[in-house]
Steps between C-alpha positions, in 0.01 A plus 500: 500500500667668203812700580458879484592678180828688491447876494642593158570811294507476121664759275358504148614710205224483235596433136860430595596339165393828337683712756817295449509591129569863591231626261341841575196480724274676247578255219276200419726200564451126496730213599467191281577135571411217258308747282271604787510805725606429857501863622364834380538864601204718612495697169483169312213376717315825430511402131348158568825299517484224760719220632455175313425662165694394194755740358299568182177567689675741740659692211162520326350661809793737553716569190744706708566210738872447570581134561790351698594134532453352846836484678485358856871574549441868423203506738704348783802721433297822521306377806811425706560870602141517624543187713835628629333827606222315687773297670615819675163504677479129580721199424397160359305610197335215307485565125214312332560644154638827362258768613367309801664431836392443860629494856376411849348810657522455876857618566515791250157622611607522864827670414347765269196591709219279375375347178386827339828683564703204383296466178540869418876477553533190281293657223705821498831315517412263215366777278814710547730207415396475135734700280306622195653697216201736486494551878166324555414301814365149474162398637558302820215343693546351845244272664500344847276220625505163674671274246670570165191424290283764667791747515552470123130564438506796737795650310294491181225723642484841337438699819816512717284543811356150449828312453550440873289209626487494878606191692220244508295668224650310206214244467246785483714678240520189283136395540357750250759448227399306186601136474699587185756659734644150545770417247344163412295528180368143497391511864346846455303379198350211697418717802331766288284235333408377848385851593792579732592851391702640792792394717275524805254244367786270406661537844166409663511153345631221727871465439488120508237496225702740285813288541308181416349654185790711365810346656810688624454792260145554622609478862773758432249736338259452792771603745568815297131588486473447877784743571737230626871493428570256214857429604516307832302181419745365241823666610773258614821555696791558264733199520858576611778531241256544212639833378743513209788741434792545265807719466547708185862537394555749355217703658210569262434863414241432229177301512589281204813385684293373794194373307639152430614464862152601618339230282735233638426612859125491433526143371704392806252656740206338325672159510562529875141602570362236266700232681306570820164557329487877543458807282609857571238776528724776642862542405781720629760602244823597674813638339837616629729730310876486478508794745295323764162663431201270565181529298176314573152495355199272559271382220163336564288279277139396560579140406843338483789627289623284213872497411431738211303738724780500760761574231285781360468671838872468569580652163250782550637577844862501385399731217336734751809507720766527229310743274403749769612857534845590627350558846331159535727279288754289696858620484634166375403190307297211641746256660252264669141411419269300728138384484322435830141369513311685775168323459437154358189299423422142411593449136198436280704256290476429130377211288785338306461333164392136473833380357736646754395866518711791395771415248866594512454675166244733657743588778783563252277722287392703803862548610604604148224760483597627846860548382380685189279724710787576739719594202248699295295655778138491620242467223752414229415128493142408408313171469164420333191464717149400396240774537132529431370644173293443189783543252839326475679834545365534856518138616876486559694786660867550575552576869819564702651179632499638856118515489469123444588210727666286232538184708129478585270366232162671498191340352367749248137584566495328839337659801727776623677542164537882473547498123147388416647339190220267402164616627274665446585663164189484276597564140842345542650349184489118485803277465744471338680813606718681244872438520604858426326817620609800294640795695347733238182392320522496118230680299334279232184479291251212502282476189206286387464326161382831345808685621309693767622548857352252747342641814307381805147618582353583839407136563859385449436348158737551203352704215646246253725196494867612495689389187824701491752655740707783353829541689724782379325507162544123442170304503474148641200270463326387818461121508352472851371738763321497835319769696416761575552515874359843583573678825359827629703612803397778739191584299376713792791746473525695170852611580647148532256286299664257259304297242668254265460166322770231469542248215733207441594479131720263297618612154625304200863590577476287815482790747256484792422832663286662767328802343313770690238740364485813715382849415433401138861386444651151470822407680722193535539456877674161522632212291453123536809295410 
């Protein structure tokens, strides 16, 4: 028999990355990461701006949109006062990410007079903790159910009266929800094609058959859909003497002073867990100040935390403690820092390379980038990452080094690759790729043998064979060309539609260029060396 789900309360602050920017509530705001929106404000959504849109598309829909770069450290720093306020109602708060935290409900509910009274108190306390320059209160939603999955879904319900799911009613609550509620796109796609459209229909399938067909991930999703607690089956006792700690002399009063120490601690903890075949899914970050104050916070992860993810959460938490207001900030610097795994799971392992796995050069490069990041601050060090797109300008993006696990090689385009770098992108330019993508496209003219401008008709056929490229008033004869490769993106939306044709052209001066015809104008977009 499956163990009973832990009665859980989830506190959710919608659009927290937007709230953390401090922008006025009536302003259309978007938070951007890797050229895509990861959060939007209600006024922006009213203008048609949605998560996942590209920056240019969002600005086309809402010209007044104010964009901020995604900053997880800022999100965690501003969320810390909210968590500290909830801690006055109940201890042992588990932070999943900035804007979302949870705690076991049984004890606080008894102490404060029942689930409903406790939820109202937590909501009011959390809302009052946010210090806004314009005096506004943040939107806080509190949900309670059997298990963290159902509690999080209950917190997202619009009607506050329906955010309390009575004990034993969680399976009925989940049964009517769409299967897309599961955060497993590949599994959801298969289930929808099989005609399984709700969590209830999925939960009705025999668990053994689901596990045989979809493996551990399918079994985990089946437990969630059935209203069971996902934690107990794989949780292991924490081995003794696995925690790591270090003394800071002199005590650190700024985050950058402690960032390098946090990275070294994260690596030590991961090495100890890896030696016994375990990974950490819940971590306690403990700090002591030079005046004897003790600070603790728990962070939870749905899977297992990598060394980079542990270091990120330590840095975020230290930033929240050391950058708080005069009332909440510790009176002295951090003199001791400790990391204690509270929940561990069997490590999923990793596949090493055929000729000996990870190289020493890779490790040295990762450590060098970590030192640069500790010196320059979060987001200052970026690395290239392959992305999906039809043009060279969108296929490689610069992302913060803390967002990438540098020591793990990811197969581009493989199942589970979130970048979607290789497929499907109909209309994508063929190889070879240009060596230089221009930051600013250069306006040119492309002429035929009569000196007339070359165009492309509605069928994607050139109006004449191109003979000359005029760059800055200087003509160059075209000796070879290929194309066009036309693409008509978002043809269904007049506001964001983009139609263009791409050509590869080689001129008699030896230059090979990627030219784009868009809106009746010719541009040099990239150069082949």
